[in-house]
All heavy atoms as a GROMACS GRO file, in nm:
protein
  616
    1THR      N    1   6.668   0.266   6.215
    1THR     CA    2   6.700   0.151   6.304
    1THR      C    3   6.569   0.088   6.345
    1THR      O    4   6.482   0.156   6.397
    1THR     CB    5   6.776   0.206   6.425
    1THR    OG1    6   6.889   0.278   6.381
    1THR    CG2    7   6.823   0.085   6.510
    2TYR      N    8   6.567  -0.046   6.346
    2TYR     CA    9   6.453  -0.118   6.395
    2TYR      C   10   6.476  -0.158   6.538
    2TYR      O   11   6.584  -0.176   6.580
    2TYR     CB   12   6.434  -0.242   6.309
    2TYR     CG   13   6.409  -0.216   6.162
    2TYR    CD1   14   6.505  -0.238   6.069
    2TYR    CD2   15   6.292  -0.158   6.119
    2TYR    CE1   16   6.488  -0.215   5.934
    2TYR    CE2   17   6.271  -0.124   5.988
    2TYR     CZ   18   6.366  -0.153   5.890
    2TYR     OH   19   6.348  -0.126   5.762
    3PHE      N   20   6.361  -0.171   6.611
    3PHE     CA   21   6.377  -0.211   6.744
    3PHE      C   22   6.297  -0.335   6.787
    3PHE      O   23   6.284  -0.373   6.901
    3PHE     CB   24   6.350  -0.098   6.840
    3PHE     CG   25   6.205  -0.040   6.838
    3PHE    CD1   26   6.108  -0.100   6.908
    3PHE    CD2   27   6.179   0.063   6.751
    3PHE    CE1   28   5.976  -0.048   6.904
    3PHE    CE2   29   6.046   0.114   6.742
    3PHE     CZ   30   5.946   0.057   6.822
    4THR      N   31   6.249  -0.404   6.686
    4THR     CA   32   6.168  -0.527   6.714
    4THR      C   33   6.228  -0.636   6.622
    4THR      O   34   6.289  -0.608   6.513
    4THR     CB   35   6.024  -0.514   6.682
    4THR    OG1   36   5.997  -0.476   6.555
    4THR    CG2   37   5.959  -0.408   6.780
    5PRO      N   38   6.216  -0.758   6.656
    5PRO     CA   39   6.276  -0.869   6.569
    5PRO      C   40   6.212  -0.880   6.427
    5PRO      O   41   6.278  -0.931   6.339
    5PRO     CB   42   6.240  -0.996   6.649
    5PRO     CG   43   6.202  -0.952   6.785
    5PRO     CD   44   6.152  -0.811   6.774
    6ASP      N   45   6.101  -0.830   6.401
    6ASP     CA   46   6.039  -0.843   6.271
    6ASP      C   47   6.087  -0.746   6.175
    6ASP      O   48   6.067  -0.750   6.047
    6ASP     CB   49   5.886  -0.839   6.274
    6ASP     CG   50   5.841  -0.697   6.324
    6ASP    OD1   51   5.916  -0.618   6.361
    6ASP    OD2   52   5.712  -0.682   6.328
    7ASN      N   53   6.165  -0.640   6.210
    7ASN     CA   54   6.228  -0.540   6.121
    7ASN      C   55   6.118  -0.473   6.033
    7ASN      O   56   6.139  -0.444   5.920
    7ASN     CB   57   6.334  -0.597   6.030
    7ASN     CG   58   6.460  -0.631   6.111
    7ASN    OD1   59   6.479  -0.576   6.216
    7ASN    ND2   60   6.536  -0.725   6.062
    8SER      N   61   6.010  -0.442   6.096
    8SER     CA   62   5.898  -0.370   6.028
    8SER      C   63   5.933  -0.223   6.019
    8SER      O   64   5.978  -0.166   6.120
    8SER     CB   65   5.764  -0.396   6.094
    8SER     OG   66   5.672  -0.308   6.052
    9GLU      N   67   5.895  -0.158   5.909
    9GLU     CA   68   5.911  -0.014   5.899
    9GLU      C   69   5.819   0.062   6.000
    9GLU      O   70   5.848   0.179   6.030
    9GLU     CB   71   5.882   0.030   5.760
    9GLU     CG   72   5.982  -0.014   5.658
    9GLU     CD   73   5.959   0.042   5.521
    9GLU    OE1   74   5.883   0.139   5.515
    9GLU    OE2   75   6.007  -0.015   5.428
   10PHE      N   76   5.715   0.004   6.048
   10PHE     CA   77   5.626   0.064   6.143
   10PHE      C   78   5.690   0.071   6.283
   10PHE      O   79   5.645   0.140   6.368
   10PHE     CB   80   5.490  -0.003   6.151
   10PHE     CG   81   5.421  -0.003   6.018
   10PHE    CD1   82   5.408  -0.117   5.937
   10PHE    CD2   83   5.366   0.116   5.972
   10PHE    CE1   84   5.345  -0.106   5.820
   10PHE    CE2   85   5.294   0.126   5.853
   10PHE     CZ   86   5.288   0.003   5.773
   11ASN      N   87   5.792  -0.004   6.301
   11ASN     CA   88   5.864  -0.018   6.430
   11ASN      C   89   6.006   0.035   6.414
   11ASN      O   90   6.102  -0.016   6.472
   11ASN     CB   91   5.865  -0.159   6.483
   11ASN     CG   92   5.726  -0.215   6.508
   11ASN    OD1   93   5.646  -0.136   6.561
   11ASN    ND2   94   5.702  -0.336   6.476
   12SER      N   95   6.021   0.143   6.350
   12SER     CA   96   6.160   0.197   6.338
   12SER      C   97   6.175   0.330   6.408
   12SER      O   98   6.080   0.401   6.441
   12SER     CB   99   6.181   0.225   6.183
   12SER     OG  100   6.093   0.327   6.138
   13LEU      N  101   6.305   0.352   6.442
   13LEU     CA  102   6.336   0.476   6.517
   13LEU      C  103   6.384   0.576   6.408
   13LEU      O  104   6.434   0.546   6.305
   13LEU     CB  105   6.450   0.446   6.608
   13LEU     CG  106   6.417   0.350   6.725
   13LEU    CD1  107   6.544   0.312   6.799
   13LEU    CD2  108   6.312   0.403   6.814
   14GLU      N  109   6.374   0.704   6.450
   14GLU     CA  110   6.422   0.812   6.360
   14GLU      C  111   6.576   0.809   6.346
   14GLU      O  112   6.645   0.775   6.441
   14GLU     CB  113   6.374   0.944   6.419
   14GLU     CG  114   6.224   0.964   6.417
   14GLU     CD  115   6.182   1.103   6.463
   14GLU    OE1  116   6.266   1.196   6.470
   14GLU    OE2  117   6.070   1.108   6.516
   15ASP      N  118   6.617   0.856   6.229
   15ASP     CA  119   6.758   0.871   6.206
   15ASP      C  120   6.819   0.985   6.295
   15ASP      O  121   6.746   1.070   6.335
   15ASP     CB  122   6.794   0.906   6.059
   15ASP     CG  123   6.758   0.790   5.969
   15ASP    OD1  124   6.758   0.672   6.020
   15ASP    OD2  125   6.735   0.815   5.851
   16TYR      N  126   6.951   0.982   6.320
   16TYR     CA  127   7.008   1.082   6.398
   16TYR      C  128   7.156   1.099   6.356
   16TYR      O  129   7.214   1.012   6.298
   16TYR     CB  130   7.004   1.051   6.552
   16TYR     CG  131   7.058   0.917   6.592
   16TYR    CD1  132   7.198   0.904   6.620
   16TYR    CD2  133   6.989   0.800   6.599
   16TYR    CE1  134   7.257   0.782   6.654
   16TYR    CE2  135   7.038   0.689   6.630
   16TYR     CZ  136   7.175   0.675   6.659
   16TYR     OH  137   7.224   0.552   6.692
   17LEU      N  138   7.213   1.211   6.388
   17LEU     CA  139   7.352   1.246   6.355
   17LEU      C  140   7.415   1.295   6.485
   17LEU      O  141   7.371   1.393   6.546
   17LEU     CB  142   7.365   1.353   6.245
   17LEU     CG  143   7.500   1.407   6.213
   17LEU    CD1  144   7.577   1.297   6.151
   17LEU    CD2  145   7.490   1.528   6.123
   18ILE      N  146   7.518   1.227   6.518
   18ILE     CA  147   7.593   1.265   6.645
   18ILE      C  148   7.733   1.303   6.610
   18ILE      O  149   7.808   1.242   6.536
   18ILE     CB  150   7.604   1.142   6.743
   18ILE    CG1  151   7.466   1.093   6.772
   18ILE    CG2  152   7.678   1.175   6.870
   18ILE    CD1  153   7.373   1.191   6.844
   19TRP      N  154   7.780   1.411   6.667
   19TRP     CA  155   7.914   1.468   6.653
   19TRP      C  156   7.987   1.469   6.789
   19TRP      O  157   7.928   1.520   6.888
   19TRP     CB  158   7.917   1.607   6.596
   19TRP     CG  159   7.874   1.617   6.450
   19TRP    CD1  160   7.806   1.527   6.380
   19TRP    CD2  161   7.894   1.729   6.367
   19TRP    NE1  162   7.782   1.577   6.252
   19TRP    CE2  163   7.835   1.699   6.238
   19TRP    CE3  164   7.956   1.850   6.380
   19TRP    CZ2  165   7.841   1.783   6.134
   19TRP    CZ3  166   7.959   1.936   6.277
   19TRP    CH2  167   7.903   1.902   6.153
   20ASP      N  168   8.104   1.415   6.789
   20ASP     CA  169   8.192   1.420   6.916
   20ASP      C  170   8.314   1.491   6.878
   20ASP      O  171   8.366   1.483   6.762
   20ASP     CB  172   8.220   1.280   6.962
   20ASP     CG  173   8.097   1.192   7.003
   20ASP    OD1  174   7.997   1.262   7.045
   20ASP    OD2  175   8.107   1.076   6.990
   21VAL      N  176   8.373   1.566   6.969
   21VAL     CA  177   8.495   1.638   6.948
   21VAL      C  178   8.587   1.619   7.068
   21VAL      O  179   8.543   1.611   7.179
   21VAL     CB  180   8.466   1.797   6.935
   21VAL    CG1  181   8.592   1.871   6.917
   21VAL    CG2  182   8.370   1.823   6.824
   22SER      N  183   8.720   1.609   7.036
   22SER     CA  184   8.818   1.594   7.134
   22SER      C  185   8.936   1.687   7.107
   22SER      O  186   8.981   1.699   6.994
   22SER     CB  187   8.864   1.448   7.146
   22SER     OG  188   8.956   1.430   7.242
   23PHE      N  189   8.984   1.754   7.211
   23PHE     CA  190   9.101   1.839   7.207
   23PHE      C  191   9.203   1.802   7.316
   23PHE      O  192   9.162   1.759   7.424
   23PHE     CB  193   9.064   1.988   7.233
   23PHE     CG  194   8.960   2.041   7.147
   23PHE    CD1  195   8.828   2.045   7.177
   23PHE    CD2  196   8.994   2.089   7.016
   23PHE    CE1  197   8.726   2.098   7.098
   23PHE    CE2  198   8.896   2.135   6.931
   23PHE     CZ  199   8.764   2.140   6.974
   24PHE      N  200   9.335   1.808   7.278
   24PHE     CA  201   9.433   1.778   7.384
   24PHE      C  202   9.546   1.867   7.376
   24PHE      O  203   9.578   1.927   7.282
   24PHE     CB  204   9.476   1.626   7.378
   24PHE     CG  205   9.560   1.596   7.259
   24PHE    CD1  206   9.702   1.605   7.271
   24PHE    CD2  207   9.512   1.563   7.139
   24PHE    CE1  208   9.785   1.577   7.166
   24PHE    CE2  209   9.597   1.522   7.031
   24PHE     CZ  210   9.728   1.539   7.040
   25PHE      N  211   9.610   1.878   7.488
   25PHE     CA  212   9.736   1.956   7.500
   25PHE      C  213   9.832   1.870   7.576
   25PHE      O  214   9.807   1.817   7.684
   25PHE     CB  215   9.710   2.084   7.577
   25PHE     CG  216   9.837   2.159   7.609
   25PHE    CD1  217   9.904   2.228   7.504
   25PHE    CD2  218   9.882   2.176   7.734
   25PHE    CE1  219  10.018   2.299   7.525
   25PHE    CE2  220   9.997   2.246   7.758
   25PHE     CZ  221  10.066   2.307   7.653
   26GLU      N  222   9.951   1.847   7.516
   26GLU     CA  223  10.055   1.759   7.579
   26GLU      C  224  10.188   1.834   7.591
   26GLU      O  225  10.223   1.908   7.501
   26GLU     CB  226  10.067   1.636   7.484
   26GLU     CG  227  10.152   1.532   7.550
   26GLU     CD  228  10.150   1.399   7.475
   26GLU    OE1  229  10.078   1.387   7.365
   26GLU    OE2  230  10.208   1.304   7.515
   27PHE      N  231  10.249   1.812   7.702
   27PHE     CA  232  10.381   1.877   7.727
   27PHE      C  233  10.463   1.786   7.824
   27PHE      O  234  10.411   1.701   7.895
   27PHE     CB  235  10.366   2.019   7.785
   27PHE     CG  236  10.299   2.022   7.912
   27PHE    CD1  237  10.371   2.024   8.029
   27PHE    CD2  238  10.158   2.018   7.934
   27PHE    CE1  239  10.316   2.031   8.152
   27PHE    CE2  240  10.098   2.032   8.053
   27PHE     CZ  241  10.166   2.031   8.167
   28ASN      N  242  10.598   1.807   7.820
   28ASN     CA  243  10.683   1.736   7.901
   28ASN      C  244  10.744   1.831   8.007
   28ASN      O  245  10.781   1.940   7.975
   28ASN     CB  246  10.799   1.673   7.825
   28ASN     CG  247  10.741   1.568   7.739
   28ASN    OD1  248  10.681   1.473   7.781
   28ASN    ND2  249  10.790   1.573   7.607
   29LEU      N  250  10.753   1.786   8.133
   29LEU     CA  251  10.808   1.872   8.235
   29LEU      C  252  10.881   1.776   8.332
   29LEU      O  253  10.825   1.678   8.388
   29LEU     CB  254  10.694   1.936   8.313
   29LEU     CG  255  10.731   2.035   8.419
   29LEU    CD1  256  10.806   2.153   8.359
   29LEU    CD2  257  10.607   2.084   8.490
   30TYR      N  258  11.011   1.797   8.348
   30TYR     CA  259  11.099   1.715   8.433
   30TYR      C  260  11.086   1.568   8.402
   30TYR      O  261  11.071   1.482   8.489
   30TYR     CB  262  11.061   1.739   8.579
   30TYR     CG  263  11.076   1.883   8.623
   30TYR    CD1  264  10.963   1.956   8.660
   30TYR    CD2  265  11.202   1.940   8.627
   30TYR    CE1  266  10.977   2.082   8.705
   30TYR    CE2  267  11.212   2.076   8.667
   30TYR     CZ  268  11.101   2.149   8.703
   30TYR     OH  269  11.107   2.278   8.739
   31ASN      N  270  11.097   1.539   8.275
   31ASN     CA  271  11.089   1.396   8.224
   31ASN      C  272  10.954   1.328   8.260
   31ASN      O  273  10.951   1.212   8.268
   31ASN     CB  274  11.205   1.310   8.286
   31ASN     CG  275  11.298   1.268   8.180
   31ASN    OD1  276  11.285   1.300   8.069
   31ASN    ND2  277  11.400   1.198   8.226
   32ILE      N  278  10.851   1.407   8.275
   32ILE     CA  279  10.714   1.353   8.295
   32ILE      C  280  10.631   1.402   8.177
   32ILE      O  281  10.628   1.524   8.152
   32ILE     CB  282  10.662   1.398   8.429
   32ILE    CG1  283  10.746   1.349   8.544
   32ILE    CG2  284  10.515   1.347   8.449
   32ILE    CD1  285  10.708   1.403   8.682
   33SER      N  286  10.562   1.314   8.116
   33SER     CA  287  10.472   1.352   8.004
   33SER      C  288  10.336   1.378   8.065
   33SER      O  289  10.280   1.298   8.148
   33SER     CB  290  10.463   1.234   7.909
   33SER     OG  291  10.369   1.261   7.812
   34ASN      N  292  10.284   1.498   8.031
   34ASN     CA  293  10.152   1.540   8.085
   34ASN      C  294  10.056   1.562   7.965
   34ASN      O  295  10.095   1.624   7.871
   34ASN     CB  296  10.164   1.675   8.155
   34ASN     CG  297  10.257   1.653   8.280
   34ASN    OD1  298  10.215   1.620   8.380
   34ASN    ND2  299  10.393   1.687   8.259
   35ARG      N  300   9.936   1.520   7.981
   35ARG     CA  301   9.841   1.536   7.880
   35ARG      C  302   9.697   1.576   7.932
   35ARG      O  303   9.643   1.501   8.019
   35ARG     CB  304   9.824   1.414   7.792
   35ARG     CG  305   9.734   1.422   7.676
   35ARG     CD  306   9.738   1.298   7.595
   35ARG     NE  307   9.656   1.317   7.474
   35ARG     CZ  308   9.684   1.249   7.363
   35ARG    NH1  309   9.776   1.168   7.355
   35ARG    NH2  310   9.612   1.279   7.258
   36PHE      N  311   9.647   1.688   7.889
   36PHE     CA  312   9.514   1.731   7.929
   36PHE      C  313   9.428   1.702   7.808
   36PHE      O  314   9.458   1.744   7.691
   36PHE     CB  315   9.510   1.870   7.962
   36PHE     CG  316   9.574   1.907   8.092
   36PHE    CD1  317   9.706   1.945   8.104
   36PHE    CD2  318   9.499   1.898   8.212
   36PHE    CE1  319   9.766   1.974   8.216
   36PHE    CE2  320   9.565   1.920   8.337
   36PHE     CZ  321   9.698   1.964   8.338
   37THR      N  322   9.311   1.646   7.826
   37THR     CA  323   9.216   1.624   7.711
   37THR      C  324   9.075   1.673   7.752
   37THR      O  325   9.028   1.653   7.873
   37THR     CB  326   9.206   1.473   7.684
   37THR    OG1  327   9.334   1.419   7.667
   37THR    CG2  328   9.120   1.446   7.564
   38VAL      N  329   9.013   1.738   7.657
   38VAL     CA  330   8.871   1.778   7.672
   38VAL      C  331   8.789   1.713   7.571
   38VAL      O  332   8.821   1.716   7.452
   38VAL     CB  333   8.856   1.937   7.665
   38VAL    CG1  334   8.713   1.975   7.676
   38VAL    CG2  335   8.941   2.003   7.777
   39ASN      N  336   8.689   1.645   7.606
   39ASN     CA  337   8.596   1.576   7.513
   39ASN      C  338   8.454   1.636   7.522
   39ASN      O  339   8.412   1.664   7.632
   39ASN     CB  340   8.588   1.430   7.546
   39ASN     CG  341   8.715   1.357   7.544
   39ASN    OD1  342   8.786   1.359   7.442
   39ASN    ND2  343   8.763   1.300   7.650
   40ILE      N  344   8.398   1.652   7.406
   40ILE     CA  345   8.255   1.695   7.403
   40ILE      C  346   8.178   1.588   7.319
   40ILE      O  347   8.217   1.573   7.210
   40ILE     CB  348   8.238   1.835   7.344
   40ILE    CG1  349   8.336   1.940   7.413
   40ILE    CG2  350   8.094   1.882   7.344
   40ILE    CD1  351   8.341   2.072   7.339
   41TYR      N  352   8.089   1.526   7.389
   41TYR     CA  353   8.010   1.424   7.317
   41TYR      C  354   7.871   1.482   7.285
   41TYR      O  355   7.811   1.557   7.366
   41TYR     CB  356   7.996   1.296   7.406
   41TYR     CG  357   8.130   1.240   7.451
   41TYR    CD1  358   8.175   1.256   7.582
   41TYR    CD2  359   8.206   1.167   7.362
   41TYR    CE1  360   8.300   1.206   7.619
   41TYR    CE2  361   8.325   1.111   7.399
   41TYR     CZ  362   8.371   1.136   7.527
   41TYR     OH  363   8.495   1.084   7.563
   42ASN      N  364   7.821   1.438   7.169
   42ASN     CA  365   7.696   1.495   7.122
   42ASN      C  366   7.686   1.647   7.113
   42ASN      O  367   7.611   1.714   7.188
   42ASN     CB  368   7.580   1.430   7.214
   42ASN     CG  369   7.439   1.452   7.143
   42ASN    OD1  370   7.425   1.506   7.041
   42ASN    ND2  371   7.338   1.411   7.217
   43VAL      N  372   7.780   1.701   7.045
   43VAL     CA  373   7.793   1.841   7.034
   43VAL      C  374   7.667   1.914   7.000
   43VAL      O  375   7.643   2.031   7.051
   43VAL     CB  376   7.909   1.883   6.926
   43VAL    CG1  377   7.918   2.030   6.908
   43VAL    CG2  378   8.042   1.825   6.972
   44LEU      N  379   7.590   1.864   6.908
   44LEU     CA  380   7.467   1.928   6.864
   44LEU      C  381   7.349   1.909   6.967
   44LEU      O  382   7.239   1.955   6.938
   44LEU     CB  383   7.432   1.881   6.727
   44LEU     CG  384   7.526   1.903   6.618
   44LEU    CD1  385   7.490   1.842   6.483
   44LEU    CD2  386   7.566   2.052   6.603
   45ASN      N  387   7.377   1.834   7.070
   45ASN     CA  388   7.277   1.812   7.164
   45ASN      C  389   7.151   1.739   7.119
   45ASN      O  390   7.038   1.766   7.147
   45ASN     CB  391   7.228   1.946   7.236
   45ASN     CG  392   7.195   1.922   7.383
   45ASN    OD1  393   7.241   1.835   7.449
   45ASN    ND2  394   7.104   2.013   7.432
   46GLU      N  395   7.181   1.640   7.030
   46GLU     CA  396   7.072   1.561   6.963
   46GLU      C  397   6.998   1.471   7.063
   46GLU      O  398   7.057   1.408   7.142
   46GLU     CB  399   7.137   1.478   6.854
   46GLU     CG  400   7.042   1.399   6.777
   46GLU     CD  401   6.967   1.470   6.669
   46GLU    OE1  402   7.022   1.578   6.623
   46GLU    OE2  403   6.855   1.433   6.632
   47ASN      N  404   6.868   1.484   7.058
   47ASN     CA  405   6.788   1.398   7.139
   47ASN      C  406   6.753   1.270   7.058
   47ASN      O  407   6.675   1.273   6.968
   47ASN     CB  408   6.659   1.467   7.178
   47ASN     CG  409   6.580   1.395   7.278
   47ASN    OD1  410   6.619   1.291   7.332
   47ASN    ND2  411   6.456   1.437   7.310
   48TYR      N  412   6.819   1.156   7.091
   48TYR     CA  413   6.808   1.041   7.011
   48TYR      C  414   6.792   0.912   7.094
   48TYR      O  415   6.818   0.909   7.208
   48TYR     CB  416   6.924   1.028   6.909
   48TYR     CG  417   7.058   0.996   6.976
   48TYR    CD1  418   7.106   0.867   6.974
   48TYR    CD2  419   7.127   1.091   7.045
   48TYR    CE1  420   7.228   0.838   7.029
   48TYR    CE2  421   7.247   1.067   7.103
   48TYR     CZ  422   7.299   0.937   7.100
   48TYR     OH  423   7.420   0.907   7.157
   49PHE      N  424   6.747   0.804   7.027
   49PHE     CA  425   6.729   0.673   7.087
   49PHE      C  426   6.803   0.570   7.014
   49PHE      O  427   6.803   0.570   6.886
   49PHE     CB  428   6.584   0.642   7.092
   49PHE     CG  429   6.492   0.730   7.174
   49PHE    CD1  430   6.446   0.847   7.124
   49PHE    CD2  431   6.457   0.688   7.307
   49PHE    CE1  432   6.369   0.928   7.198
   49PHE    CE2  433   6.375   0.772   7.370
   49PHE     CZ  434   6.330   0.890   7.323
   50VAL      N  435   6.873   0.480   7.078
   50VAL     CA  436   6.928   0.360   7.015
   50VAL      C  437   6.837   0.242   7.041
   50VAL      O  438   6.820   0.159   6.956
   50VAL     CB  439   7.068   0.333   7.071
   50VAL    CG1  440   7.128   0.199   7.017
   50VAL    CG2  441   7.162   0.444   7.036
   51ILE      N  442   6.777   0.245   7.154
   51ILE     CA  443   6.669   0.144   7.190
   51ILE      C  444   6.540   0.217   7.225
   51ILE      O  445   6.552   0.321   7.299
   51ILE     CB  446   6.718   0.052   7.306
   51ILE    CG1  447   6.850  -0.015   7.266
   51ILE    CG2  448   6.609  -0.043   7.351
   51ILE    CD1  449   6.908  -0.090   7.384
   52GLN      N  450   6.431   0.174   7.178
   52GLN     CA  451   6.306   0.237   7.207
   52GLN      C  452   6.289   0.265   7.354
   52GLN      O  453   6.312   0.177   7.444
   52GLN     CB  454   6.195   0.150   7.156
   52GLN     CG  455   6.048   0.200   7.184
   52GLN     CD  456   6.013   0.313   7.091
   52GLN    OE1  457   6.072   0.335   6.989
   52GLN    NE2  458   5.907   0.384   7.135
   53SER      N  459   6.249   0.390   7.389
   53SER     CA  460   6.220   0.430   7.532
   53SER      C  461   6.346   0.443   7.619
   53SER      O  462   6.331   0.459   7.740
   53SER     CB  463   6.122   0.340   7.595
   53SER     OG  464   5.997   0.342   7.527
   54TYR      N  465   6.462   0.432   7.566
   54TYR     CA  466   6.583   0.450   7.643
   54TYR      C  467   6.662   0.564   7.577
   54TYR      O  468   6.754   0.545   7.495
   54TYR     CB  469   6.672   0.326   7.641
   54TYR     CG  470   6.610   0.216   7.726
   54TYR    CD1  471   6.523   0.122   7.659
   54TYR    CD2  472   6.636   0.203   7.859
   54TYR    CE1  473   6.469   0.013   7.738
   54TYR    CE2  474   6.583   0.104   7.939
   54TYR     CZ  475   6.496   0.006   7.871
   54TYR     OH  476   6.439  -0.093   7.947
   55PRO      N  477   6.638   0.690   7.623
   55PRO     CA  478   6.704   0.807   7.559
   55PRO      C  479   6.854   0.802   7.586
   55PRO      O  480   6.897   0.759   7.700
   55PRO     CB  481   6.634   0.928   7.626
   55PRO     CG  482   6.576   0.881   7.744
   55PRO     CD  483   6.544   0.728   7.721
   56MET      N  484   6.934   0.847   7.499
   56MET     CA  485   7.075   0.857   7.511
   56MET      C  486   7.108   0.995   7.574
   56MET      O  487   7.026   1.086   7.576
   56MET     CB  488   7.148   0.844   7.378
   56MET     CG  489   7.117   0.708   7.313
   56MET     SD  490   7.162   0.567   7.408
   56MET     CE  491   7.341   0.582   7.411
   57PRO      N  492   7.229   1.008   7.630
   57PRO     CA  493   7.270   1.131   7.695
   57PRO      C  494   7.271   1.252   7.600
   57PRO      O  495   7.303   1.229   7.478
   57PRO     CB  496   7.404   1.107   7.755
   57PRO     CG  497   7.440   0.969   7.718
   57PRO     CD  498   7.338   0.906   7.638
   58LEU      N  499   7.235   1.363   7.646
   58LEU     CA  500   7.253   1.481   7.563
   58LEU      C  501   7.399   1.531   7.567
   58LEU      O  502   7.485   1.450   7.597
   58LEU     CB  503   7.154   1.592   7.614
   58LEU     CG  504   7.007   1.553   7.608
   58LEU    CD1  505   6.922   1.663   7.672
   58LEU    CD2  506   6.969   1.542   7.459
   59ARG      N  507   7.429   1.654   7.533
   59ARG     CA  508   7.564   1.699   7.539
   59ARG      C  509   7.637   1.675   7.667
   59ARG      O  510   7.584   1.695   7.779
   59ARG     CB  511   7.570   1.856   7.508
   59ARG     CG  512   7.706   1.907   7.487
   59ARG     CD  513   7.708   2.053   7.461
   59ARG     NE  514   7.622   2.082   7.343
   59ARG     CZ  515   7.525   2.165   7.347
   59ARG    NH1  516   7.497   2.233   7.454
   59ARG    NH2  517   7.456   2.192   7.238
   60THR      N  518   7.754   1.614   7.656
   60THR     CA  519   7.833   1.571   7.776
   60THR      C  520   7.974   1.623   7.754
   60THR      O  521   8.032   1.609   7.655
   60THR     CB  522   7.824   1.423   7.787
   60THR    OG1  523   7.694   1.376   7.787
   60THR    CG2  524   7.894   1.373   7.910
   61PHE      N  525   8.033   1.667   7.869
   61PHE     CA  526   8.170   1.717   7.871
   61PHE      C  527   8.255   1.627   7.960
   61PHE      O  528   8.206   1.576   8.061
   61PHE     CB  529   8.182   1.859   7.923
   61PHE     CG  530   8.107   1.957   7.843
   61PHE    CD1  531   7.972   1.986   7.871
   61PHE    CD2  532   8.168   2.024   7.734
   61PHE    CE1  533   7.900   2.078   7.798
   61PHE    CE2  534   8.096   2.112   7.661
   61PHE     CZ  535   7.965   2.148   7.693
   62SER      N  536   8.381   1.604   7.914
   62SER     CA  537   8.470   1.523   7.991
   62SER      C  538   8.606   1.585   7.988
   62SER      O  539   8.653   1.630   7.882
   62SER     CB  540   8.476   1.387   7.935
   62SER     OG  541   8.591   1.313   7.978
   63ILE      N  542   8.665   1.604   8.106
   63ILE     CA  543   8.808   1.661   8.115
   63ILE      C  544   8.891   1.548   8.177
   63ILE      O  545   8.863   1.500   8.286
   63ILE     CB  546   8.806   1.791   8.195
   63ILE    CG1  547   8.726   1.891   8.129
   63ILE    CG2  548   8.953   1.838   8.206
   63ILE    CD1  549   8.702   2.020   8.211
   64ASN      N  550   9.005   1.521   8.115
   64ASN     CA  551   9.092   1.410   8.164
   64ASN      C  552   9.245   1.461   8.171
   64ASN      O  553   9.280   1.544   8.097
   64ASN     CB  554   9.092   1.292   8.064
   64ASN     CG  555   8.955   1.245   8.047
   64ASN    OD1  556   8.896   1.188   8.140
   64ASN    ND2  557   8.899   1.265   7.933
   65TYR      N  558   9.309   1.407   8.265
   65TYR     CA  559   9.450   1.432   8.283
   65TYR      C  560   9.529   1.306   8.293
   65TYR      O  561   9.484   1.215   8.359
   65TYR     CB  562   9.475   1.519   8.411
   65TYR     CG  563   9.624   1.535   8.442
   65TYR    CD1  564   9.699   1.616   8.362
   65TYR    CD2  565   9.676   1.474   8.552
   65TYR    CE1  566   9.836   1.638   8.391
   65TYR    CE2  567   9.813   1.489   8.579
   65TYR     CZ  568   9.887   1.573   8.496
   65TYR     OH  569  10.025   1.591   8.526
   66LEU      N  570   9.640   1.297   8.211
   66LEU     CA  571   9.719   1.174   8.213
   66LEU      C  572   9.864   1.214   8.241
   66LEU      O  573   9.919   1.309   8.170
   66LEU     CB  574   9.704   1.103   8.073
   66LEU     CG  575   9.798   0.983   8.052
   66LEU    CD1  576   9.757   0.868   8.144
   66LEU    CD2  577   9.790   0.945   7.911
   67MET      N  578   9.927   1.143   8.327
   67MET     CA  579  10.070   1.167   8.366
   67MET      C  580  10.148   1.037   8.346
   67MET      O  581  10.101   0.930   8.389
   67MET     CB  582  10.078   1.211   8.513
   67MET     CG  583  10.226   1.230   8.560
   67MET     SD  584  10.236   1.251   8.731
   67MET     CE  585  10.136   1.396   8.764
   68ARG      N  586  10.255   1.048   8.273
   68ARG     CA  587  10.340   0.930   8.244
   68ARG      C  588  10.481   0.960   8.279
   68ARG      O  589  10.540   1.053   8.231
   68ARG     CB  590  10.340   0.891   8.099
   68ARG     CG  591  10.219   0.800   8.058
   68ARG     CD  592  10.237   0.747   7.927
   68ARG     NE  593  10.173   0.848   7.838
   68ARG     CZ  594  10.143   0.827   7.711
   68ARG    NH1  595  10.178   0.716   7.655
   68ARG    NH2  596  10.086   0.919   7.638
   69PHE      N  597  10.536   0.869   8.368
   69PHE     CA  598  10.675   0.885   8.403
   69PHE      C  599  10.767   0.816   8.304
   69PHE      O  600  10.736   0.707   8.263
   69PHE     CB  601  10.700   0.832   8.545
   69PHE     CG  602  10.624   0.896   8.650
   69PHE    CD1  603  10.500   0.847   8.689
   69PHE    CD2  604  10.673   1.018   8.706
   69PHE    CE1  605  10.431   0.910   8.794
   69PHE    CE2  606  10.599   1.082   8.802
   69PHE     CZ  607  10.482   1.024   8.848
   70LYS      N  608  10.877   0.882   8.261
   70LYS     CA  609  10.959   0.824   8.160
   70LYS      C  610  11.083   0.759   8.224
   70LYS      O  611  11.114   0.782   8.327
   70LYS     CB  612  11.012   0.929   8.060
   70LYS     CG  613  10.896   0.987   7.983
   70LYS     CD  614  10.950   1.092   7.886
   70LYS     CE  615  10.833   1.149   7.800
   70LYS     NZ  616  10.877   1.240   7.706
   0.00000   0.00000   0.00000
């Protein structure tokens, strides 16, 4: 990835591989739909840049709950 307008190879960023994973469990209780979700972003804890000098987050976890009334 280049980070300057001239697209010079001398101004390129290193390649990176990012893996994200998401798991969910869904169930109904009293006509209410319930969903728990666990997300793991950057599973391999890759230290990478999309823009020069602006590091992206390392491994991040997210837990979410969604309730829907039917």
